N, C-alpha and C positions, 0 to 999 in steps of 0.2 A: 458617643457608647460600639461605634465602628475602631475604634481605635482601641479596647482593650478584647477588641472579640477573640482573636489569640490567643491571649493569656485568659481567659475565658478558658475557651476551650483546656488550655492545659489543664487546671486544676481542676474542672470539674469530671476531667477521665480520673481521679484521683479516691479514695473511699474519706478522702478527712471532711468536715465537715468545712461547707460554705457556709454561714449564714453569716460571716465577717468581712467574704471576698469585696463587695459596697466598699469596705469601708479604706483594706486595703489594699483599692485600685482608685480610692477619686481622695475628694479634697472633701471638708465638710460640707461646703456650699452644694459639691452635686451628684453627695454620693447616691451611690447608683439601688436599685434590690435585687438580684438574680437571685434566679433559682433554677434546679435541672428537674428532669424529665426526662424518661424512657421511653418510646412507641417502638411498634411493630413494622416494617416494610412486607411486603408480600412480591416473591416474585415469582417468574417462570423461565425458562425457552425459550427463544423464539426462530422458528426458521426462515432463515433468509432467502427473497425468493432471487435476489441480485446484490451486487455493489456497485459501486462506480468506482471504476479501477484506475482513477488515479495518482500516480506511481512514480517516483525514484527509480526505482528498476522493471526491468521485464520481469518472467520468470514463464518458468519451463521449468515441463518435468512429468512422470507417473509414474505411482505407489499405490500400492494400496494401505488404508487405511484398518492397522490392527486393530481395530477402536469397532470399527461399521464391519468389514472385512470388505467391502467394496476399494473400486478405481478414484484416484483425484487424479484431475487430467485438467494443467492451466498449459496453453499456449500460448503464443504470440503475433500483430507485427509490429512491424519498427517501418518510416519513413526515414531517410538518411540525410545528410545537406554537406553543405561546403560550407567552412569557413570562410568570409569577406577578403575582397580583396587578392580574389589567388588567382594568375595566371599561370598560365600554359609554355613554355618555352617550345611552339610548336617546330621553331627553324634549328632546331638540337636536337628536337630526339632521331634517335638514333635504331631505333626499334621499330624497321620497316621489311613490310613485305609488300613484291610487286609493287614499288613505293607508294606505298598506304602506311602512314605508320598504324604500328598495332602497341596491343598490351603482351610481356611477354608472359605476365602471369597474371591472377587474379584471388582474389579469395576474400573468404570471409571469419575476422578474428571475435571472438567472445569471449570480453571475459566477467568470469563469473566466482560469485561468493562460495564461500564452507558450504560444501553438502549437507545432504540432510541428516545420512548416516555413514560413516563415513565406512565399515566392511561393505559397503556397495561399491565404495569407488571403483573398480576393477571391473564392476560386470555390465556386459556392453550393453548401448543402448542404440537407435537410430532412429535420428535425426532426419525430417522431410524439411528441406528449401526450398518454399517455392517461389513465385514472381506477383506478385501483386498487377492487373490486367488496369486497375484503376484507380487511384489515392482512397485512401480514408479520410474524408474531412476530413476540418478541425470544429466546423462551426454546431458539431454532435457532442452531445452528452456518453459515453459507452461505459455500459457499464458488464460483468463481467459476463451476461449470457447472452454478450456478442458471438455473432457466429461469422467470422469470416468470409468462410468460401468460396459467398459469390463476390466475393473480390479481387481470387484467384485466378491468371489464366490460364485461360483452361483452350488454345487452341496445340498441345501440346508440346510447343516450340522457346516457350522461353525456358529461364533458369524452373528445373524440378531436382535436382537434388540427393538423395536419399541417402545421411554418411552417419557410418555408423564411428560411434566414438566413448570412453569409457572419461568420469569425472575427473581421474590421474589421467591427467595429457601421457601419456604414451610417446608419444614423436619430441619429445622434449626431453632431455639429454636427462638425466637423472639427478648430473654434478647441477644442472642450470635446476634442476627443480628443489636444489638445498638450501641455493641461495636468498635467502634474506630478500632480496625485492625481485624475485618469481611471484609473476601475476598469474597465474592455470587462467589454462586458458581455451577456448577448445580451436580448431581451423579451420573451414571447409574452404579448399580448391572450388575456385569460377572458370577451373577450364578446360573445358567443351566446349565444341562450339555452337556461338551462339543465332538466333532468326529475326526480329526485331519486328513489331506488331506492323511493319508494315512490306514484312516479305526480304527483306535484305539480310545475307550471311555477315556475319562476323567470328572469327577465329578464338574472340571467346568476351563473355561477357561484359570485360573488360574494354578493351578495342570498343566496343560497342559504348560505352561509356565516352571514353579514351575522343573516337571521331565526331564523337555527339556536342562535346565541348567545345572542342577544338574550332566545327560546324557555328557554332553561338559566338564563338570571341571572336572570331575571322568575319562574320559580320557584322563587327561596328562596333563590340558592348569591346568596351576598356576593363574587364572584371568576367567573370562568372556565373554564370545564372545564377537568382536567388535560388530558394527553398522555396514557391512556391512554382515558379517557372520549372525547378529542374526536377520537383514529381510529377507536377502535371504535362512536362514534356516531356522526356527522360525517363525518368528513375521513379516507378508509381510505391514503389518497398517493396518490402518482403514480409512473408508465413513463416512462420517457425511452428515444427506440431512433432512432438514425439509419437513414433507413427510402432516403434516394436521395443522393448524390455519393461523389465517397472525398477524402476527402485531410486532413480533419477528425477532431482529436483534441486531446482537450482534458482535464487536470482542472477539477473546479467547484470552488471555493473555498468559496462561501455558496450558497445559493438562498432565494427567500424567495416567498414567495404574499403579494399586498398588495392592497389591499378601498378602492378608495376614497370617499368617501360629504363632506357640506357640513354643517357643525355650525356653527349660532347657538347663543351665547349673549346676553343682556340688555345684555355689556357689548365683543361681540369673532364676529366670523361668517370660517370661517376650513372652507380644505380635510381633512377627518383620514381617516390612515392608517392601517390595522389590520395587520399587515405576523406573516407566520404564518413561521417559520423550517425550513430545514432544514436543517441539520447532524452534524458523527455522532453526537452528544449522545443521536438520537434513532435510530431503525431505518433504514441506508439496507441494498440489496444490488448487487454490482457485478457482471455478469456481461461474461466474456472469452469469446470466438470466432475458433477459429484453424482453421488447415485441421492437422490432428492425423499425415497422413501427411508430411504437407510437413517439420513437425518430424521426425518421425523416419527423414528422410532426412536429413538435418543432423546427426543424433545418430547417421549411421553412420558419416558420416567420422573416417577416421582418422588421427594424427598433433596432436591438435586436439582441444579439449572445446571446450563452450560454455555460455553467458551470456544467456538471452534471456526479454526479459521483454513483452509481461504475458502471466504465468502460459502461461510458454512451457519455458523448457528450464534444466537446472541442471548444475554441476558434481560427481561422486562420487569422491571422494578416498578412495583403502583406504593406510594406516599400518601401514609395518610392525611391530607394537608389540611380536612376541617375539623378531625382529631389536635393537632398541632394547637390550633387557637383556639379551640373553648374553654375558657374562663379565660382565655392569655390576651384577647382581644385588642386590650392596650397595652402591651407588654413589646418588647418587641423581638425577634430573635436573632441572636446575637451571634450561633453559637447551634452544628449540629457536620456530626459524624457518624459516620454507615461506613462499615468494616466486611466487605466478603470471604470467609473462609475457604481458604482451594481444599477441597479433597484428595489422597491421590489416587494416583489411576489404578485401576482396578485388573489392565490390563500386563501382565509381567511379561514385557514384550522387550527388546531392546530398539524395538521400527519406532514403539509409538510418539506423538507426536512429542515435543517441550510447551507447555502453561504457555502463556502469549506475556510477550514483552511487557509490553503498558495497552491498557484501553481503554477506554473515553466514555463517559456520561450525558449522555444528551439527553433531550425531552425530543420523543417520541415522535410528537407535528412538529418534526426538525429534521428528522434522520435528513431526508435527501436536501433537502437545504443547503444542510451544515455540507455537504461535501460539492457539492452545484455549487455555489458560491466561496471555492475554495477558502470557506472557516478556520481562525479556529482556535482553540476553546480560552471561555473567554473569563473565567468565574464568574459568571454569573445567572446562565442558559446553559453552560457543559462545564466539564470540567478532567482534566483527565491525573491517570498517575499509571505509575508502575510496580512490577509481583515486587515481593517487599518475601528474600526467600529467609530470611533468621525466622519469618513469623507464619509463613505462607498465606499470609496473604494481599487485598485490596484495598486501600483504605483511601476514602477520599476522606477526608481531617476537616474543611466544612464547608458545606452545599446552601447553607441559609441563604444565601442571596437565593439561590432556585427554588427553594420556598416560600422565600415569601413575596417571590414576584407571584407565583403557583396562586398563594392565596391575594392577592394582589387581583389577577387575573380574576378569581369568583366571585370578589367582591363585588365587580365591575362588568363582569356579563350574564350573573343566575340570573336575571332579573329575564334577559332578552336569549337567552340561552340553557334549554332547562337540564341540558348533558353536564355543567357546570355543577350540579346540584347531585351526581353521578358517580357517590366513591367509586367507581369501579369505571370510572373514562378517564380515555384516554389521553384526557387531561390531564394526570397525575402521575402520568407512566413517562422512565424514560425508557433510555436502551444501554445496554454493557457491552462494550466492541471492542475487537481488539484493533490495532492500530498502530501504526508505525509513523514516522516522521521525523520530518529534519530543523535543524535550528541554522538561526543566522552564521553567520562569517564573527559578526562580532561580540558576540553574546554563544555560549553556549546553553544558554538559558533562556536565551527569545526561541519560539516555538515558529521556524518562515513558514511550515507546510503542517501540514495530517492529511496519512488515507487509510483506506480496510486496508490492516494488514492480510497480505496475500500470500504468505510464505505458508509452513503447515507445524498448523498450531494447536491446542487443544483442551482444557481441563474444567474439571465440575467443581462449583459454586456448592456449596450446605443453602437453600433454597427450598423453591416444593413448596411443600409443607409445614418447613421449618420455615418458620416466621423471623425477620433480620432486623437486630438489634439496631435505632436510629438513636444517639444519643442528643438531648440535644439542650439550650444555656439559653434563658429568657433575662428578661434586662429592664427595669423599668429605674420612670426617675423617683426618686422618695415622696413623697404628700410634705 
């Protein structure tokens, strides 16, 4: 019966009589009886307290949400790591002062994705980059309400840079920005004097890092320190916050801490760069600040529900599980399709957030563990779908496995747990959540990770006071 589920759903979506479906799909020996039914699910808006911030990108920005006229602020921390098996050519370095090795210069380069709103690409924004006093440890799960303030170095001598920038990098020539190979970036110089936590002074932060690495290398190590040693003993990481200006919000795909020095060998001379990378492979946290009261006001609206990111609003859906099996106790549910119709924006504002590109459906009581255990949709208890711009919808083509699972759990646990007999119970609820995901290198259709969407997105779905159609198909063998 499972093998004909997709075909049955396709046929059941038509208006033609389905009386002969069994004859057309099976042989005389094992013909099936099919039947169709329509039920109705209920939905409401759910205010997310916080979300786990496992992501492939970090996010930074501060904007005014046109829907609520309140601020949305994203900031982050990151560590840096060294590529393995790297050595520093100490005896050939010619960048020196007082016979001690120095870094000629040092900066942070941040590569970013498309801007939130292109007409704000030249709006001045101020970023504050501050050194952490201690690393954010990896053995904990971090959510979007994480406060990194206690981790900031507070003696006033560490890295604490206020950097003005625009989304369009005006320090790069327009001819360079016009090239197809150009990657938009923000560069933050770190060339001011630096004092370590032990009180030792250095020409700049790059000089401090370079000497510490050489010191480690000269102490009998064949390579530079691993990430744990580096973050706990040399560079705990940096925090990035927007402190002035509105209109900038972007994802950063790669961040590098670059240290430059000169090398002169017997046969050549060149300027070398030691690059420390900040990528999802090492510890990063993302913090999102929303106006909770404004989100609650949206959630209280009737006639529709919301999907809103980052860390904003989900849509909660309740299925009539007991009704589905009334008079169908001996049938198999082989198809169940539900479609959520998107409503167009109420605001005529160029800065309105776009609709989420992808959303996930997951059982409400599994919401936290899904992300904490780094799961991906399995087609049984969780599903994902993409926005259909042609029909302005999000559609889940077959969630029969999920509904069947809930029915079996009801039968198994109802006797000892009365909540399974309550149709309003959270047992029968799922969440619709804006998500982002990545695919494996071998298959564009194989999801390798999935996380909460932390970009700017918002949309309304038909729901609330308006029930949502759930189209189902049953099958059973003829006697």
